[in-house]
C-alpha positions as CSV (number, residue, x, y, z in Angstrom):
1,X,0.0,0.0,0.0
2,X,2.8,2.5,1.0
3,X,6.3,2.3,-0.4
4,X,9.0,4.7,0.3
5,X,12.3,4.3,-1.5
6,X,15.5,6.3,-0.6
7,X,13.5,9.3,0.6
8,X,15.6,12.4,1.5
9,X,14.3,15.7,3.0
10,X,16.9,18.4,3.7
11,X,16.4,21.7,5.5
12,X,18.8,24.7,5.7
13,X,18.7,26.0,9.3
14,X,21.0,29.1,9.3
15,X,24.3,27.9,8.0
16,X,23.6,24.3,9.0
17,X,22.2,21.6,6.7
18,X,19.8,19.2,8.4
19,X,18.9,15.8,7.0
20,X,15.4,15.5,8.4
21,X,15.0,12.3,6.4
22,X,18.2,10.5,5.3
23,X,17.7,7.8,2.7
24,X,14.5,6.4,4.3
25,X,13.0,3.2,2.7
26,X,9.8,1.8,4.1
27,X,7.0,-0.5,3.0
28,X,3.6,-0.6,4.9
29,X,0.9,-3.0,4.0
30,X,-2.8,-2.3,4.2
31,X,-4.2,-2.8,7.7
32,X,-0.9,-2.6,9.6
33,X,-0.6,-0.8,13.0
34,X,2.8,1.0,13.4
35,X,4.3,3.2,16.0
36,X,7.1,5.6,15.1
37,X,9.3,6.6,18.0
38,X,12.6,8.3,18.6
39,X,14.1,11.4,20.3
40,X,13.1,14.9,19.4
41,X,14.5,15.9,16.0
42,X,14.8,12.4,14.8
43,X,12.5,12.9,11.8
44,X,9.3,11.3,13.2
45,X,7.0,14.1,12.3
46,X,8.8,14.8,9.0
47,X,8.2,11.2,8.0
48,X,4.5,11.5,9.0
49,X,4.1,14.7,7.0
50,X,5.7,12.9,4.0
51,X,3.4,10.0,4.3
52,X,0.4,12.4,4.6
53,X,1.5,14.2,1.4
54,X,1.9,17.4,3.4
55,X,5.5,17.7,2.3
56,X,7.5,16.6,-0.7
57,X,10.8,14.8,-0.7
58,X,13.9,16.3,-2.1
59,X,14.7,13.0,-3.7
60,X,13.4,9.4,-3.6
61,X,10.1,7.8,-4.5
62,X,6.8,7.6,-2.6
63,X,4.1,5.3,-3.9
64,X,0.6,5.2,-2.3
65,X,-1.7,2.5,-3.8
66,X,0.8,2.2,-6.7
67,X,0.4,5.9,-7.4
68,X,3.7,7.7,-7.8
69,X,3.1,10.8,-5.8
70,X,6.2,12.8,-6.5
71,X,5.0,13.8,-10.0
72,X,1.6,15.0,-8.9
73,X,0.5,18.6,-8.7
74,X,-0.9,20.2,-5.6
75,X,-4.6,19.6,-6.6
76,X,-4.0,15.9,-7.2
77,X,-2.2,15.6,-3.9
78,X,-5.0,17.4,-2.1
79,X,-7.5,14.9,-3.7
80,X,-5.5,11.9,-2.4
81,X,-5.3,13.4,1.1
82,X,-9.0,14.1,1.1
83,X,-10.0,10.6,0.0
84,X,-7.4,8.3,1.4
85,X,-5.7,9.9,4.5
86,X,-7.0,11.0,7.9
87,X,-4.9,13.1,10.3
88,X,-5.0,13.4,14.1
89,X,-2.8,15.9,15.9
90,X,-1.8,16.6,19.5
91,X,-3.5,20.0,19.5
92,X,-6.9,18.7,18.3
93,X,-7.3,21.7,15.8
94,X,-11.0,21.9,16.3
95,X,-12.8,25.1,15.2
96,X,-14.0,26.7,18.5
97,X,-17.1,28.3,17.2
98,X,-18.4,25.1,15.6
99,X,-20.2,22.2,17.4
100,X,-18.8,18.7,17.5
101,X,-21.1,17.7,14.7
102,X,-20.2,20.7,12.6
103,X,-16.4,20.0,13.1
104,X,-17.0,16.4,11.9
105,X,-19.1,17.6,9.0
106,X,-16.5,20.1,7.7
107,X,-14.4,17.8,5.5
108,X,-17.6,16.3,4.1
109,X,-18.8,19.7,3.2
110,X,-15.4,20.7,1.6
111,X,-15.6,17.4,-0.4
112,X,-19.0,18.6,-1.8
113,X,-21.1,15.8,-0.4
114,X,-24.9,16.4,-0.2
115,X,-26.3,17.6,3.1
116,X,-28.5,14.5,3.7
117,X,-25.5,12.2,3.3
118,X,-23.4,14.5,5.4
119,X,-25.8,14.5,8.3
120,X,-26.2,10.7,8.2
121,X,-22.4,10.2,8.1
122,X,-21.8,12.7,11.0
123,X,-24.4,11.0,13.2
124,X,-23.1,7.6,12.4
125,X,-19.5,8.6,13.1
126,X,-20.2,10.4,16.4
127,X,-22.3,7.4,17.5
128,X,-19.4,5.0,16.8
129,X,-17.2,7.1,19.0
130,X,-19.8,7.4,21.8
131,X,-20.2,11.1,21.2
132,X,-23.9,11.3,20.2
133,X,-24.8,13.2,23.4
134,X,-22.1,15.7,22.7
135,X,-23.0,16.5,19.0
136,X,-24.2,20.0,19.8
137,X,-21.4,20.9,22.2
138,X,-18.6,23.3,21.2
139,X,-15.0,22.2,21.9
140,X,-14.8,24.4,25.1
141,X,-17.7,22.4,26.6
142,X,-15.8,19.1,26.1
143,X,-13.1,17.3,28.0
144,X,-9.7,16.8,26.5
145,X,-10.5,13.1,25.7
146,X,-13.8,14.1,24.1
147,X,-12.2,16.7,22.0
148,X,-9.6,14.2,20.7
149,X,-12.4,11.8,19.9
150,X,-14.2,14.5,17.9
151,X,-10.9,15.0,16.1
152,X,-10.8,11.3,15.4
153,X,-14.4,11.4,14.1
154,X,-13.5,14.3,11.8
155,X,-10.4,12.4,10.6
156,X,-12.4,9.2,9.7
157,X,-15.6,10.9,8.4
158,X,-14.4,10.6,4.8
159,X,-13.6,6.9,5.3
160,X,-9.9,7.1,4.7
161,X,-7.6,4.1,4.2
162,X,-4.8,5.4,6.3
163,X,-4.9,7.2,9.6
164,X,-1.9,9.3,10.7
165,X,-1.7,10.3,14.4
166,X,1.0,12.7,15.6
167,X,1.3,12.5,19.4
168,X,-2.5,11.9,19.7
169,X,-2.3,11.5,23.5
170,X,0.2,14.3,24.2
171,X,-2.3,16.7,25.7
172,X,-4.3,14.1,27.6
173,X,-4.0,12.5,31.0
174,X,-3.1,8.8,31.2
175,X,-6.6,7.4,31.3
176,X,-7.9,9.7,28.5
177,X,-4.9,8.8,26.4
178,X,-5.4,5.1,26.8
179,X,-9.1,5.6,25.9
180,X,-8.1,7.4,22.7
181,X,-5.6,4.7,21.8
182,X,-8.3,2.1,22.4
183,X,-10.5,3.9,19.9
184,X,-7.7,4.0,17.3
185,X,-6.9,0.3,17.8
186,X,-10.6,-0.6,17.3
187,X,-10.5,1.3,14.0
188,X,-7.3,-0.6,13.0
189,X,-9.1,-3.9,13.8
190,X,-11.8,-2.9,11.3
191,X,-9.1,-2.6,8.6
192,X,-7.8,0.9,8.8
193,X,-4.0,1.3,8.4
194,X,-2.8,3.1,11.5
195,X,0.5,5.0,12.2
196,X,1.1,6.6,15.5
197,X,4.0,9.0,16.3
198,X,4.6,9.1,20.0
199,X,7.3,9.8,22.7
200,X,5.4,7.5,25.1
201,X,7.0,4.0,25.2
202,X,3.9,2.5,26.6
203,X,1.8,3.8,23.8
204,X,4.4,2.9,21.2
205,X,4.8,-0.5,22.6
206,X,1.1,-1.3,21.9
207,X,1.7,-1.3,18.2
208,X,2.1,-4.5,16.3
209,X,5.1,-3.0,14.5
210,X,7.5,-0.5,16.0
211,X,9.8,1.8,14.1
212,X,12.6,3.8,15.9
213,X,14.1,6.8,14.2
214,X,17.5,8.5,15.0
215,X,19.0,11.4,13.0
216,X,16.6,11.1,10.1
217,X,17.1,7.3,9.6
218,X,15.2,4.2,10.6
219,X,17.4,2.7,13.3
220,X,15.1,-0.3,13.9
221,X,11.9,-1.8,12.5
222,X,10.5,-4.5,14.8
223,X,7.4,-6.6,14.4
224,X,5.6,-7.8,17.5
225,X,5.7,-11.6,17.6
226,X,2.5,-13.1,19.0
227,X,3.0,-15.4,21.9
228,X,1.0,-18.6,21.8
229,X,-0.3,-20.0,25.1
230,X,0.9,-23.4,26.0
231,X,-1.6,-26.2,25.7
């Protein structure tokens, strides 16, 4: 589903050249659950932005569903993001003046979906995340965990194939954070490809595949081996 080959992303910071991504190659199959960990400045968020088509590589190849993305114009990239990729961020990024339902409806509206379909999809998505009774509440009237679940609902309203989560529990207490990860893992069990960037080793350790980055490179890529109970 996702194939990166020799991806490089270089930034000039003052007189210093920073290799945010240094010859990164990575293959991710549909339905996988990955965590991306590493110290600050290791390239985690840059990698996530690259996977989400929010940034372009300076060199290398990125194929998503066998589509070579590096040659696409901005409109084509936006269409792929809208239809295939959902984003969740640490800061929620909800619009304060809109209700939970209106925040979830926004990407559907921008995609030009009819109002009847939008309303049905919004109610269905909020119900799936146990937010039906908060549909008319504005973000300031919600707890941190509820706001992040609204952000998740907004991210999956377009039924994406890939969900990218950048420190999704960073602004939450431990219990709320675990509740949010439970929601994300349930979506993964339903077939959604899930990538989570996190500094939290407990959160990262829950993923079935764990990638550690250092200095813009993938230092390790470890799959979790299931343990079979003895008969």
